[in-house]
mmJSON file of the N, C-alpha and C atoms, coordinates in Angstrom:
{"data_MODEL":{"atom_site":{
"group_PDB":["ATOM","ATOM","ATOM","ATOM","ATOM","ATOM","ATOM","ATOM","ATOM","ATOM","ATOM","ATOM","ATOM","ATOM","ATOM","ATOM","ATOM","ATOM","ATOM","ATOM","ATOM","ATOM","ATOM","ATOM","ATOM","ATOM","ATOM","ATOM","ATOM","ATOM","ATOM","ATOM","ATOM","ATOM","ATOM","ATOM","ATOM","ATOM","ATOM","ATOM","ATOM","ATOM","ATOM","ATOM","ATOM","ATOM","ATOM","ATOM","ATOM","ATOM","ATOM","ATOM","ATOM","ATOM","ATOM","ATOM","ATOM","ATOM","ATOM","ATOM","ATOM","ATOM","ATOM","ATOM","ATOM","ATOM","ATOM","ATOM","ATOM","ATOM","ATOM","ATOM","ATOM","ATOM","ATOM","ATOM","ATOM","ATOM","ATOM","ATOM","ATOM","ATOM","ATOM","ATOM","ATOM","ATOM","ATOM","ATOM","ATOM","ATOM","ATOM","ATOM","ATOM","ATOM","ATOM","ATOM","ATOM","ATOM","ATOM","ATOM","ATOM","ATOM","ATOM","ATOM","ATOM","ATOM","ATOM","ATOM","ATOM","ATOM","ATOM","ATOM","ATOM","ATOM","ATOM","ATOM","ATOM","ATOM","ATOM","ATOM","ATOM","ATOM","ATOM","ATOM","ATOM","ATOM","ATOM","ATOM","ATOM","ATOM","ATOM","ATOM","ATOM","ATOM","ATOM","ATOM","ATOM","ATOM","ATOM","ATOM","ATOM","ATOM","ATOM","ATOM","ATOM","ATOM","ATOM","ATOM","ATOM","ATOM","ATOM","ATOM","ATOM","ATOM","ATOM","ATOM","ATOM","ATOM","ATOM","ATOM","ATOM","ATOM","ATOM","ATOM","ATOM","ATOM","ATOM","ATOM","ATOM","ATOM","ATOM","ATOM","ATOM","ATOM","ATOM","ATOM","ATOM","ATOM","ATOM","ATOM","ATOM","ATOM","ATOM","ATOM","ATOM","ATOM","ATOM","ATOM","ATOM","ATOM","ATOM","ATOM","ATOM","ATOM","ATOM","ATOM","ATOM","ATOM","ATOM","ATOM","ATOM","ATOM","ATOM","ATOM","ATOM","ATOM","ATOM","ATOM","ATOM","ATOM","ATOM","ATOM","ATOM","ATOM","ATOM","ATOM","ATOM","ATOM","ATOM","ATOM","ATOM","ATOM","ATOM","ATOM","ATOM","ATOM","ATOM","ATOM","ATOM","ATOM","ATOM","ATOM","ATOM","ATOM","ATOM","ATOM","ATOM","ATOM","ATOM","ATOM"],
"id":[1,2,3,4,5,6,7,8,9,10,11,12,13,14,15,16,17,18,19,20,21,22,23,24,25,26,27,28,29,30,31,32,33,34,35,36,37,38,39,40,41,42,43,44,45,46,47,48,49,50,51,52,53,54,55,56,57,58,59,60,61,62,63,64,65,66,67,68,69,70,71,72,73,74,75,76,77,78,79,80,81,82,83,84,85,86,87,88,89,90,91,92,93,94,95,96,97,98,99,100,101,102,103,104,105,106,107,108,109,110,111,112,113,114,115,116,117,118,119,120,121,122,123,124,125,126,127,128,129,130,131,132,133,134,135,136,137,138,139,140,141,142,143,144,145,146,147,148,149,150,151,152,153,154,155,156,157,158,159,160,161,162,163,164,165,166,167,168,169,170,171,172,173,174,175,176,177,178,179,180,181,182,183,184,185,186,187,188,189,190,191,192,193,194,195,196,197,198,199,200,201,202,203,204,205,206,207,208,209,210,211,212,213,214,215,216,217,218,219,220,221,222,223,224,225,226,227,228,229,230,231,232,233,234,235,236,237,238,239,240],
"type_symbol":["N","C","C","N","C","C","N","C","C","N","C","C","N","C","C","N","C","C","N","C","C","N","C","C","N","C","C","N","C","C","N","C","C","N","C","C","N","C","C","N","C","C","N","C","C","N","C","C","N","C","C","N","C","C","N","C","C","N","C","C","N","C","C","N","C","C","N","C","C","N","C","C","N","C","C","N","C","C","N","C","C","N","C","C","N","C","C","N","C","C","N","C","C","N","C","C","N","C","C","N","C","C","N","C","C","N","C","C","N","C","C","N","C","C","N","C","C","N","C","C","N","C","C","N","C","C","N","C","C","N","C","C","N","C","C","N","C","C","N","C","C","N","C","C","N","C","C","N","C","C","N","C","C","N","C","C","N","C","C","N","C","C","N","C","C","N","C","C","N","C","C","N","C","C","N","C","C","N","C","C","N","C","C","N","C","C","N","C","C","N","C","C","N","C","C","N","C","C","N","C","C","N","C","C","N","C","C","N","C","C","N","C","C","N","C","C","N","C","C","N","C","C","N","C","C","N","C","C","N","C","C","N","C","C","N","C","C","N","C","C"],
"label_atom_id":["N","CA","C","N","CA","C","N","CA","C","N","CA","C","N","CA","C","N","CA","C","N","CA","C","N","CA","C","N","CA","C","N","CA","C","N","CA","C","N","CA","C","N","CA","C","N","CA","C","N","CA","C","N","CA","C","N","CA","C","N","CA","C","N","CA","C","N","CA","C","N","CA","C","N","CA","C","N","CA","C","N","CA","C","N","CA","C","N","CA","C","N","CA","C","N","CA","C","N","CA","C","N","CA","C","N","CA","C","N","CA","C","N","CA","C","N","CA","C","N","CA","C","N","CA","C","N","CA","C","N","CA","C","N","CA","C","N","CA","C","N","CA","C","N","CA","C","N","CA","C","N","CA","C","N","CA","C","N","CA","C","N","CA","C","N","CA","C","N","CA","C","N","CA","C","N","CA","C","N","CA","C","N","CA","C","N","CA","C","N","CA","C","N","CA","C","N","CA","C","N","CA","C","N","CA","C","N","CA","C","N","CA","C","N","CA","C","N","CA","C","N","CA","C","N","CA","C","N","CA","C","N","CA","C","N","CA","C","N","CA","C","N","CA","C","N","CA","C","N","CA","C","N","CA","C","N","CA","C","N","CA","C","N","CA","C","N","CA","C","N","CA","C","N","CA","C","N","CA","C"],
"label_alt_id":[null,null,null,null,null,null,null,null,null,null,null,null,null,null,null,null,null,null,null,null,null,null,null,null,null,null,null,null,null,null,null,null,null,null,null,null,null,null,null,null,null,null,null,null,null,null,null,null,null,null,null,null,null,null,null,null,null,null,null,null,null,null,null,null,null,null,null,null,null,null,null,null,null,null,null,null,null,null,null,null,null,null,null,null,null,null,null,null,null,null,null,null,null,null,null,null,null,null,null,null,null,null,null,null,null,null,null,null,null,null,null,null,null,null,null,null,null,null,null,null,null,null,null,null,null,null,null,null,null,null,null,null,null,null,null,null,null,null,null,null,null,null,null,null,null,null,null,null,null,null,null,null,null,null,null,null,null,null,null,null,null,null,null,null,null,null,null,null,null,null,null,null,null,null,null,null,null,null,null,null,null,null,null,null,null,null,null,null,null,null,null,null,null,null,null,null,null,null,null,null,null,null,null,null,null,null,null,null,null,null,null,null,null,null,null,null,null,null,null,null,null,null,null,null,null,null,null,null,null,null,null,null,null,null,null,null,null,null,null,null],
"label_comp_id":["MET","MET","MET","GLU","GLU","GLU","GLN","GLN","GLN","LYS","LYS","LYS","VAL","VAL","VAL","ILE","ILE","ILE","TYR","TYR","TYR","ASN","ASN","ASN","GLY","GLY","GLY","GLN","GLN","GLN","VAL","VAL","VAL","LEU","LEU","LEU","THR","THR","THR","LEU","LEU","LEU","THR","THR","THR","ARG","ARG","ARG","PHE","PHE","PHE","TRP","TRP","TRP","ALA","ALA","ALA","THR","THR","THR","GLY","GLY","GLY","GLU","GLU","GLU","PRO","PRO","PRO","CYS","CYS","CYS","LEU","LEU","LEU","TRP","TRP","TRP","ILE","ILE","ILE","THR","THR","THR","ASP","ASP","ASP","PRO","PRO","PRO","GLN","GLN","GLN","GLN","GLN","GLN","ILE","ILE","ILE","GLY","GLY","GLY","MET","MET","MET","PRO","PRO","PRO","LYS","LYS","LYS","MET","MET","MET","GLU","GLU","GLU","PHE","PHE","PHE","VAL","VAL","VAL","GLY","GLY","GLY","GLY","GLY","GLY","TYR","TYR","TYR","PRO","PRO","PRO","ASN","ASN","ASN","GLU","GLU","GLU","TYR","TYR","TYR","CYS","CYS","CYS","ILE","ILE","ILE","PHE","PHE","PHE","LEU","LEU","LEU","LYS","LYS","LYS","ASN","ASN","ASN","LEU","LEU","LEU","THR","THR","THR","GLU","GLU","GLU","THR","THR","THR","GLU","GLU","GLU","LEU","LEU","LEU","ALA","ALA","ALA","ARG","ARG","ARG","ILE","ILE","ILE","THR","THR","THR","SER","SER","SER","PRO","PRO","PRO","ASP","ASP","ASP","GLY","GLY","GLY","VAL","VAL","VAL","PRO","PRO","PRO","LEU","LEU","LEU","ASP","ASP","ASP","VAL","VAL","VAL","LYS","LYS","LYS","GLU","GLU","GLU","GLU","GLU","GLU","LEU","LEU","LEU","ARG","ARG","ARG","GLN","GLN","GLN","LEU","LEU","LEU"],
"label_asym_id":["A","A","A","A","A","A","A","A","A","A","A","A","A","A","A","A","A","A","A","A","A","A","A","A","A","A","A","A","A","A","A","A","A","A","A","A","A","A","A","A","A","A","A","A","A","A","A","A","A","A","A","A","A","A","A","A","A","A","A","A","A","A","A","A","A","A","A","A","A","A","A","A","A","A","A","A","A","A","A","A","A","A","A","A","A","A","A","A","A","A","A","A","A","A","A","A","A","A","A","A","A","A","A","A","A","A","A","A","A","A","A","A","A","A","A","A","A","A","A","A","A","A","A","A","A","A","A","A","A","A","A","A","A","A","A","A","A","A","A","A","A","A","A","A","A","A","A","A","A","A","A","A","A","A","A","A","A","A","A","A","A","A","A","A","A","A","A","A","A","A","A","A","A","A","A","A","A","A","A","A","A","A","A","A","A","A","A","A","A","A","A","A","A","A","A","A","A","A","A","A","A","A","A","A","A","A","A","A","A","A","A","A","A","A","A","A","A","A","A","A","A","A","A","A","A","A","A","A","A","A","A","A","A","A","A","A","A","A","A","A"],
"label_entity_id":["1","1","1","1","1","1","1","1","1","1","1","1","1","1","1","1","1","1","1","1","1","1","1","1","1","1","1","1","1","1","1","1","1","1","1","1","1","1","1","1","1","1","1","1","1","1","1","1","1","1","1","1","1","1","1","1","1","1","1","1","1","1","1","1","1","1","1","1","1","1","1","1","1","1","1","1","1","1","1","1","1","1","1","1","1","1","1","1","1","1","1","1","1","1","1","1","1","1","1","1","1","1","1","1","1","1","1","1","1","1","1","1","1","1","1","1","1","1","1","1","1","1","1","1","1","1","1","1","1","1","1","1","1","1","1","1","1","1","1","1","1","1","1","1","1","1","1","1","1","1","1","1","1","1","1","1","1","1","1","1","1","1","1","1","1","1","1","1","1","1","1","1","1","1","1","1","1","1","1","1","1","1","1","1","1","1","1","1","1","1","1","1","1","1","1","1","1","1","1","1","1","1","1","1","1","1","1","1","1","1","1","1","1","1","1","1","1","1","1","1","1","1","1","1","1","1","1","1","1","1","1","1","1","1","1","1","1","1","1","1"],
"label_seq_id":[1,1,1,2,2,2,3,3,3,4,4,4,5,5,5,6,6,6,7,7,7,8,8,8,9,9,9,10,10,10,11,11,11,12,12,12,13,13,13,14,14,14,15,15,15,16,16,16,17,17,17,18,18,18,19,19,19,20,20,20,21,21,21,22,22,22,23,23,23,24,24,24,25,25,25,26,26,26,27,27,27,28,28,28,29,29,29,30,30,30,31,31,31,32,32,32,33,33,33,34,34,34,35,35,35,36,36,36,37,37,37,38,38,38,39,39,39,40,40,40,41,41,41,42,42,42,43,43,43,44,44,44,45,45,45,46,46,46,47,47,47,48,48,48,49,49,49,50,50,50,51,51,51,52,52,52,53,53,53,54,54,54,55,55,55,56,56,56,57,57,57,58,58,58,59,59,59,60,60,60,61,61,61,62,62,62,63,63,63,64,64,64,65,65,65,66,66,66,67,67,67,68,68,68,69,69,69,70,70,70,71,71,71,72,72,72,73,73,73,74,74,74,75,75,75,76,76,76,77,77,77,78,78,78,79,79,79,80,80,80],
"pdbx_PDB_ins_code":[null,null,null,null,null,null,null,null,null,null,null,null,null,null,null,null,null,null,null,null,null,null,null,null,null,null,null,null,null,null,null,null,null,null,null,null,null,null,null,null,null,null,null,null,null,null,null,null,null,null,null,null,null,null,null,null,null,null,null,null,null,null,null,null,null,null,null,null,null,null,null,null,null,null,null,null,null,null,null,null,null,null,null,null,null,null,null,null,null,null,null,null,null,null,null,null,null,null,null,null,null,null,null,null,null,null,null,null,null,null,null,null,null,null,null,null,null,null,null,null,null,null,null,null,null,null,null,null,null,null,null,null,null,null,null,null,null,null,null,null,null,null,null,null,null,null,null,null,null,null,null,null,null,null,null,null,null,null,null,null,null,null,null,null,null,null,null,null,null,null,null,null,null,null,null,null,null,null,null,null,null,null,null,null,null,null,null,null,null,null,null,null,null,null,null,null,null,null,null,null,null,null,null,null,null,null,null,null,null,null,null,null,null,null,null,null,null,null,null,null,null,null,null,null,null,null,null,null,null,null,null,null,null,null,null,null,null,null,null,null],
"Cartn_x":[0.846,0.0,0.888,0.481,1.203,0.358,1.036,0.314,0.914,0.069,0.528,0.835,1.984,2.407,2.985,3.189,3.85,5.192,6.244,7.578,8.237,8.656,9.278,8.418,7.111,6.194,5.877,6.35,6.132,5.272,4.389,3.603,4.471,4.725,5.507,4.704,5.146,4.473,5.323,4.763,5.418,5.166,6.241,6.121,7.378,7.495,8.721,9.364,10.687,11.419,11.235,10.836,10.473,11.595,12.855,13.956,14.393,14.241,14.778,13.754,12.619,11.621,11.9,12.967,13.287,12.255,11.855,10.898,11.51,10.689,11.182,10.038,10.433,9.515,9.771,8.775,8.898,8.379,9.032,8.603,7.211,6.502,5.224,5.291,6.421,6.606,8.096,8.438,9.845,10.66,10.013,10.738,11.279,10.836,11.283,12.655,13.214,14.491,15.624,15.455,16.482,16.391,15.416,15.27,16.487,16.868,17.977,17.713,18.744,18.755,17.978,17.482,16.789,17.834,17.551,18.496,17.838,18.616,18.17,18.309,17.232,17.24,16.83,16.672,16.193,16.747,16.169,16.565,15.726,14.589,13.718,14.006,13.814,14.17,13.339,12.222,11.364,11.498,12.533,12.686,13.657,13.09,13.835,13.103,13.872,13.256,14.246,13.702,14.486,14.294,15.374,15.27,15.139,14.171,13.933,15.142,15.943,17.132,18.137,18.018,18.933,18.424,17.237,16.667,16.953,17.17,17.348,15.985,15.983,14.716,13.938,14.644,13.993,13.34,14.039,13.481,12.297,12.385,11.258,10.027,10.24,9.123,8.414,9.05,8.439,7.479,7.41,6.503,5.103,4.163,2.781,1.816,0.588,-0.483,-0.776,-1.519,-1.838,-2.564,-3.262,-3.954,-3.111,-1.809,-0.892,-0.723,-1.35,-1.232,0.089,0.937,2.195,1.933,2.788,2.627,3.595,3.142,4.035,4.549,5.703,6.212,6.384,6.886,7.08,5.752,4.707,3.382,2.854,3.032,2.567,3.278,4.567,5.325,4.855,4.407,3.88,2.654,1.936,0.713,0.971,2.192,2.503,2.746],
"Cartn_y":[-1.179,0.0,1.237,2.223,3.476,4.579,5.651,6.772,8.075,8.988,10.317,11.111,11.795,12.616,13.923,14.867,16.124,16.137,16.458,16.611,17.797,18.772,19.996,20.637,20.656,21.31,20.519,19.294,18.464,17.251,16.878,15.654,14.493,13.562,12.364,11.149,9.972,8.744,8.021,7.827,7.023,5.566,4.831,3.448,2.681,1.485,0.7,0.507,0.647,0.491,-0.93,-1.071,-2.364,-3.395,-2.974,-3.943,-4.461,-3.635,-4.013,-3.993,-3.341,-3.205,-2.064,-1.293,-0.167,0.945,1.578,2.679,3.89,4.524,5.678,6.607,7.783,8.765,8.784,8.366,8.208,9.458,9.866,11.065,10.885,12.004,12.019,12.96,13.673,14.651,14.653,14.569,14.542,15.739,16.864,18.039,17.835,16.8,16.541,15.868,15.475,14.758,15.612,16.916,17.801,18.032,17.406,17.592,17.023,17.646,17.1,15.645,14.834,13.417,12.512,13.077,12.271,11.457,10.162,9.264,8.59,8.408,7.611,6.146,5.374,4.002,2.941,3.313,2.303,2.447,1.672,1.698,2.647,3.044,3.973,5.389,6.394,7.762,8.348,7.739,8.297,7.556,6.762,5.977,6.668,7.574,8.333,8.256,8.216,8.269,8.795,9.161,9.533,8.408,7.73,6.676,7.305,6.83,7.407,7.252,6.213,6.011,7.149,7.914,9.026,10.354,10.347,11.569,11.639,12.85,13.059,12.997,12.94,12.96,14.237,15.35,16.625,16.56,15.981,15.857,14.9,13.803,12.863,13.538,14.444,15.142,16.09,16.419,17.307,16.574,15.262,14.49,14.579,15.053,15.216,14.534,14.401,13.95,15.09,14.825,15.89,17.083,16.862,17.982,18.642,18.299,18.989,18.408,17.28,16.655,15.882,16.149,15.403,13.902,13.115,11.662,11.009,9.953,9.065,8.091,8.406,7.654,6.177,5.869,4.462,3.711,4.349,3.719,3.55,4.573,4.494,3.361,3.177,2.12,0.738,0.598,-0.704,-1.087,-0.089,-0.344,-0.546,-0.263,-0.423,-1.878],
"Cartn_z":[0.0,0.0,0.0,-0.709,-0.803,-0.208,0.195,0.784,0.287,-0.186,-0.579,0.683,0.675,1.804,1.268,2.181,1.854,2.571,1.836,2.414,1.714,2.493,1.949,0.857,1.085,0.158,-1.099,-1.191,-2.376,-2.036,-2.959,-2.802,-3.277,-2.369,-2.665,-2.218,-2.596,-2.194,-1.16,0.034,1.065,0.711,0.479,0.033,0.434,-0.058,0.128,-1.242,-1.283,-2.536,-3.046,-4.288,-4.863,-4.797,-4.871,-4.929,-3.566,-2.522,-1.208,-0.083,-0.317,0.738,1.696,1.436,2.318,2.159,3.272,3.185,2.486,1.665,0.911,0.525,0.061,-0.504,-2.006,-2.794,-4.245,-4.94,-6.03,-6.747,-7.352,-7.464,-8.172,-9.369,-9.498,-10.568,-10.935,-12.218,-12.609,-12.109,-11.854,-11.366,-9.952,-9.263,-7.892,-7.826,-8.945,-8.902,-8.343,-8.298,-7.76,-6.264,-5.614,-4.166,-3.432,-2.302,-1.519,-1.112,-1.213,-0.831,-1.783,-2.89,-3.901,-4.662,-4.86,-5.533,-6.729,-7.779,-8.918,-8.524,-8.64,-8.121,-9.137,-10.384,-11.313,-12.707,-13.585,-14.977,-15.809,-15.294,-15.996,-15.516,-16.367,-15.99,-14.846,-14.497,-13.443,-12.119,-11.952,-10.725,-9.767,-8.978,-7.983,-6.657,-5.575,-4.252,-3.222,-2.07,-0.899,0.103,0.471,1.473,2.854,3.625,4.948,5.858,5.659,6.496,6.322,5.236,4.979,5.524,6.129,6.699,8.193,8.682,10.116,10.799,12.107,12.856,12.545,12.423,12.1,10.727,9.759,8.413,8.399,9.124,9.208,9.793,10.738,11.377,10.413,9.293,8.292,7.357,7.452,6.596,7.186,6.372,6.832,5.869,6.335,5.446,4.468,3.398,2.444,3.065,4.183,4.832,5.922,5.986,6.879,8.264,8.55,9.866,9.93,10.939,11.055,11.161,10.511,10.515,11.484,12.103,12.837,11.781,11.213,10.069,10.399,11.578,11.949,11.961,12.467,12.484,11.058,10.242,8.854,8.115,8.379,7.704,8.119,9.341,9.777,8.953,8.477,7.72,6.223,5.768,4.336,3.995],
"occupancy":[1.0,1.0,1.0,1.0,1.0,1.0,1.0,1.0,1.0,1.0,1.0,1.0,1.0,1.0,1.0,1.0,1.0,1.0,1.0,1.0,1.0,1.0,1.0,1.0,1.0,1.0,1.0,1.0,1.0,1.0,1.0,1.0,1.0,1.0,1.0,1.0,1.0,1.0,1.0,1.0,1.0,1.0,1.0,1.0,1.0,1.0,1.0,1.0,1.0,1.0,1.0,1.0,1.0,1.0,1.0,1.0,1.0,1.0,1.0,1.0,1.0,1.0,1.0,1.0,1.0,1.0,1.0,1.0,1.0,1.0,1.0,1.0,1.0,1.0,1.0,1.0,1.0,1.0,1.0,1.0,1.0,1.0,1.0,1.0,1.0,1.0,1.0,1.0,1.0,1.0,1.0,1.0,1.0,1.0,1.0,1.0,1.0,1.0,1.0,1.0,1.0,1.0,1.0,1.0,1.0,1.0,1.0,1.0,1.0,1.0,1.0,1.0,1.0,1.0,1.0,1.0,1.0,1.0,1.0,1.0,1.0,1.0,1.0,1.0,1.0,1.0,1.0,1.0,1.0,1.0,1.0,1.0,1.0,1.0,1.0,1.0,1.0,1.0,1.0,1.0,1.0,1.0,1.0,1.0,1.0,1.0,1.0,1.0,1.0,1.0,1.0,1.0,1.0,1.0,1.0,1.0,1.0,1.0,1.0,1.0,1.0,1.0,1.0,1.0,1.0,1.0,1.0,1.0,1.0,1.0,1.0,1.0,1.0,1.0,1.0,1.0,1.0,1.0,1.0,1.0,1.0,1.0,1.0,1.0,1.0,1.0,1.0,1.0,1.0,1.0,1.0,1.0,1.0,1.0,1.0,1.0,1.0,1.0,1.0,1.0,1.0,1.0,1.0,1.0,1.0,1.0,1.0,1.0,1.0,1.0,1.0,1.0,1.0,1.0,1.0,1.0,1.0,1.0,1.0,1.0,1.0,1.0,1.0,1.0,1.0,1.0,1.0,1.0,1.0,1.0,1.0,1.0,1.0,1.0,1.0,1.0,1.0,1.0,1.0,1.0],
"B_iso_or_equiv":[0.0,0.0,0.0,0.0,0.0,0.0,0.0,0.0,0.0,0.0,0.0,0.0,0.0,0.0,0.0,0.0,0.0,0.0,0.0,0.0,0.0,0.0,0.0,0.0,0.0,0.0,0.0,0.0,0.0,0.0,0.0,0.0,0.0,0.0,0.0,0.0,0.0,0.0,0.0,0.0,0.0,0.0,0.0,0.0,0.0,0.0,0.0,0.0,0.0,0.0,0.0,0.0,0.0,0.0,0.0,0.0,0.0,0.0,0.0,0.0,0.0,0.0,0.0,0.0,0.0,0.0,0.0,0.0,0.0,0.0,0.0,0.0,0.0,0.0,0.0,0.0,0.0,0.0,0.0,0.0,0.0,0.0,0.0,0.0,0.0,0.0,0.0,0.0,0.0,0.0,0.0,0.0,0.0,0.0,0.0,0.0,0.0,0.0,0.0,0.0,0.0,0.0,0.0,0.0,0.0,0.0,0.0,0.0,0.0,0.0,0.0,0.0,0.0,0.0,0.0,0.0,0.0,0.0,0.0,0.0,0.0,0.0,0.0,0.0,0.0,0.0,0.0,0.0,0.0,0.0,0.0,0.0,0.0,0.0,0.0,0.0,0.0,0.0,0.0,0.0,0.0,0.0,0.0,0.0,0.0,0.0,0.0,0.0,0.0,0.0,0.0,0.0,0.0,0.0,0.0,0.0,0.0,0.0,0.0,0.0,0.0,0.0,0.0,0.0,0.0,0.0,0.0,0.0,0.0,0.0,0.0,0.0,0.0,0.0,0.0,0.0,0.0,0.0,0.0,0.0,0.0,0.0,0.0,0.0,0.0,0.0,0.0,0.0,0.0,0.0,0.0,0.0,0.0,0.0,0.0,0.0,0.0,0.0,0.0,0.0,0.0,0.0,0.0,0.0,0.0,0.0,0.0,0.0,0.0,0.0,0.0,0.0,0.0,0.0,0.0,0.0,0.0,0.0,0.0,0.0,0.0,0.0,0.0,0.0,0.0,0.0,0.0,0.0,0.0,0.0,0.0,0.0,0.0,0.0,0.0,0.0,0.0,0.0,0.0,0.0],
"pdbx_formal_charge":[null,null,null,null,null,null,null,null,null,null,null,null,null,null,null,null,null,null,null,null,null,null,null,null,null,null,null,null,null,null,null,null,null,null,null,null,null,null,null,null,null,null,null,null,null,null,null,null,null,null,null,null,null,null,null,null,null,null,null,null,null,null,null,null,null,null,null,null,null,null,null,null,null,null,null,null,null,null,null,null,null,null,null,null,null,null,null,null,null,null,null,null,null,null,null,null,null,null,null,null,null,null,null,null,null,null,null,null,null,null,null,null,null,null,null,null,null,null,null,null,null,null,null,null,null,null,null,null,null,null,null,null,null,null,null,null,null,null,null,null,null,null,null,null,null,null,null,null,null,null,null,null,null,null,null,null,null,null,null,null,null,null,null,null,null,null,null,null,null,null,null,null,null,null,null,null,null,null,null,null,null,null,null,null,null,null,null,null,null,null,null,null,null,null,null,null,null,null,null,null,null,null,null,null,null,null,null,null,null,null,null,null,null,null,null,null,null,null,null,null,null,null,null,null,null,null,null,null,null,null,null,null,null,null,null,null,null,null,null,null],
"auth_seq_id":[1,1,1,2,2,2,3,3,3,4,4,4,5,5,5,6,6,6,7,7,7,8,8,8,9,9,9,10,10,10,11,11,11,12,12,12,13,13,13,14,14,14,15,15,15,16,16,16,17,17,17,18,18,18,19,19,19,20,20,20,21,21,21,22,22,22,23,23,23,24,24,24,25,25,25,26,26,26,27,27,27,28,28,28,29,29,29,30,30,30,31,31,31,32,32,32,33,33,33,34,34,34,35,35,35,36,36,36,37,37,37,38,38,38,39,39,39,40,40,40,41,41,41,42,42,42,43,43,43,44,44,44,45,45,45,46,46,46,47,47,47,48,48,48,49,49,49,50,50,50,51,51,51,52,52,52,53,53,53,54,54,54,55,55,55,56,56,56,57,57,57,58,58,58,59,59,59,60,60,60,61,61,61,62,62,62,63,63,63,64,64,64,65,65,65,66,66,66,67,67,67,68,68,68,69,69,69,70,70,70,71,71,71,72,72,72,73,73,73,74,74,74,75,75,75,76,76,76,77,77,77,78,78,78,79,79,79,80,80,80],
"auth_comp_id":["MET","MET","MET","GLU","GLU","GLU","GLN","GLN","GLN","LYS","LYS","LYS","VAL","VAL","VAL","ILE","ILE","ILE","TYR","TYR","TYR","ASN","ASN","ASN","GLY","GLY","GLY","GLN","GLN","GLN","VAL","VAL","VAL","LEU","LEU","LEU","THR","THR","THR","LEU","LEU","LEU","THR","THR","THR","ARG","ARG","ARG","PHE","PHE","PHE","TRP","TRP","TRP","ALA","ALA","ALA","THR","THR","THR","GLY","GLY","GLY","GLU","GLU","GLU","PRO","PRO","PRO","CYS","CYS","CYS","LEU","LEU","LEU","TRP","TRP","TRP","ILE","ILE","ILE","THR","THR","THR","ASP","ASP","ASP","PRO","PRO","PRO","GLN","GLN","GLN","GLN","GLN","GLN","ILE","ILE","ILE","GLY","GLY","GLY","MET","MET","MET","PRO","PRO","PRO","LYS","LYS","LYS","MET","MET","MET","GLU","GLU","GLU","PHE","PHE","PHE","VAL","VAL","VAL","GLY","GLY","GLY","GLY","GLY","GLY","TYR","TYR","TYR","PRO","PRO","PRO","ASN","ASN","ASN","GLU","GLU","GLU","TYR","TYR","TYR","CYS","CYS","CYS","ILE","ILE","ILE","PHE","PHE","PHE","LEU","LEU","LEU","LYS","LYS","LYS","ASN","ASN","ASN","LEU","LEU","LEU","THR","THR","THR","GLU","GLU","GLU","THR","THR","THR","GLU","GLU","GLU","LEU","LEU","LEU","ALA","ALA","ALA","ARG","ARG","ARG","ILE","ILE","ILE","THR","THR","THR","SER","SER","SER","PRO","PRO","PRO","ASP","ASP","ASP","GLY","GLY","GLY","VAL","VAL","VAL","PRO","PRO","PRO","LEU","LEU","LEU","ASP","ASP","ASP","VAL","VAL","VAL","LYS","LYS","LYS","GLU","GLU","GLU","GLU","GLU","GLU","LEU","LEU","LEU","ARG","ARG","ARG","GLN","GLN","GLN","LEU","LEU","LEU"],
"auth_asym_id":["A","A","A","A","A","A","A","A","A","A","A","A","A","A","A","A","A","A","A","A","A","A","A","A","A","A","A","A","A","A","A","A","A","A","A","A","A","A","A","A","A","A","A","A","A","A","A","A","A","A","A","A","A","A","A","A","A","A","A","A","A","A","A","A","A","A","A","A","A","A","A","A","A","A","A","A","A","A","A","A","A","A","A","A","A","A","A","A","A","A","A","A","A","A","A","A","A","A","A","A","A","A","A","A","A","A","A","A","A","A","A","A","A","A","A","A","A","A","A","A","A","A","A","A","A","A","A","A","A","A","A","A","A","A","A","A","A","A","A","A","A","A","A","A","A","A","A","A","A","A","A","A","A","A","A","A","A","A","A","A","A","A","A","A","A","A","A","A","A","A","A","A","A","A","A","A","A","A","A","A","A","A","A","A","A","A","A","A","A","A","A","A","A","A","A","A","A","A","A","A","A","A","A","A","A","A","A","A","A","A","A","A","A","A","A","A","A","A","A","A","A","A","A","A","A","A","A","A","A","A","A","A","A","A","A","A","A","A","A","A"],
"auth_atom_id":["N","CA","C","N","CA","C","N","CA","C","N","CA","C","N","CA","C","N","CA","C","N","CA","C","N","CA","C","N","CA","C","N","CA","C","N","CA","C","N","CA","C","N","CA","C","N","CA","C","N","CA","C","N","CA","C","N","CA","C","N","CA","C","N","CA","C","N","CA","C","N","CA","C","N","CA","C","N","CA","C","N","CA","C","N","CA","C","N","CA","C","N","CA","C","N","CA","C","N","CA","C","N","CA","C","N","CA","C","N","CA","C","N","CA","C","N","CA","C","N","CA","C","N","CA","C","N","CA","C","N","CA","C","N","CA","C","N","CA","C","N","CA","C","N","CA","C","N","CA","C","N","CA","C","N","CA","C","N","CA","C","N","CA","C","N","CA","C","N","CA","C","N","CA","C","N","CA","C","N","CA","C","N","CA","C","N","CA","C","N","CA","C","N","CA","C","N","CA","C","N","CA","C","N","CA","C","N","CA","C","N","CA","C","N","CA","C","N","CA","C","N","CA","C","N","CA","C","N","CA","C","N","CA","C","N","CA","C","N","CA","C","N","CA","C","N","CA","C","N","CA","C","N","CA","C","N","CA","C","N","CA","C","N","CA","C","N","CA","C","N","CA","C","N","CA","C","N","CA","C"],
"pdbx_PDB_model_num":[1,1,1,1,1,1,1,1,1,1,1,1,1,1,1,1,1,1,1,1,1,1,1,1,1,1,1,1,1,1,1,1,1,1,1,1,1,1,1,1,1,1,1,1,1,1,1,1,1,1,1,1,1,1,1,1,1,1,1,1,1,1,1,1,1,1,1,1,1,1,1,1,1,1,1,1,1,1,1,1,1,1,1,1,1,1,1,1,1,1,1,1,1,1,1,1,1,1,1,1,1,1,1,1,1,1,1,1,1,1,1,1,1,1,1,1,1,1,1,1,1,1,1,1,1,1,1,1,1,1,1,1,1,1,1,1,1,1,1,1,1,1,1,1,1,1,1,1,1,1,1,1,1,1,1,1,1,1,1,1,1,1,1,1,1,1,1,1,1,1,1,1,1,1,1,1,1,1,1,1,1,1,1,1,1,1,1,1,1,1,1,1,1,1,1,1,1,1,1,1,1,1,1,1,1,1,1,1,1,1,1,1,1,1,1,1,1,1,1,1,1,1,1,1,1,1,1,1,1,1,1,1,1,1,1,1,1,1,1,1]
}}}
C-alpha cells in the first residue's frame, strides 16, 4: 500500500522500494528529482526516491499527510 504525503512542500508517495523493501519517498513529478537526498534508483528515468534512512529525525518530522497533519512515520510504515 502506498500513501501520498507532503515533504518539503512536495507531494511524494510514502512506500517501500520495490527492490529491497526499504521505506522511501517516491517522486510524483519529474521536477522533484532535484530535491535534496533524492536518488536515482532504477533503470527507468522516473525511478527516484528519498530513502527514509537518509533523513534526520527533524526531516522525518516534516513528513505530513496531504492535509498537513504530522505523521508518525514508523506507524505508517507498519501499515505499508
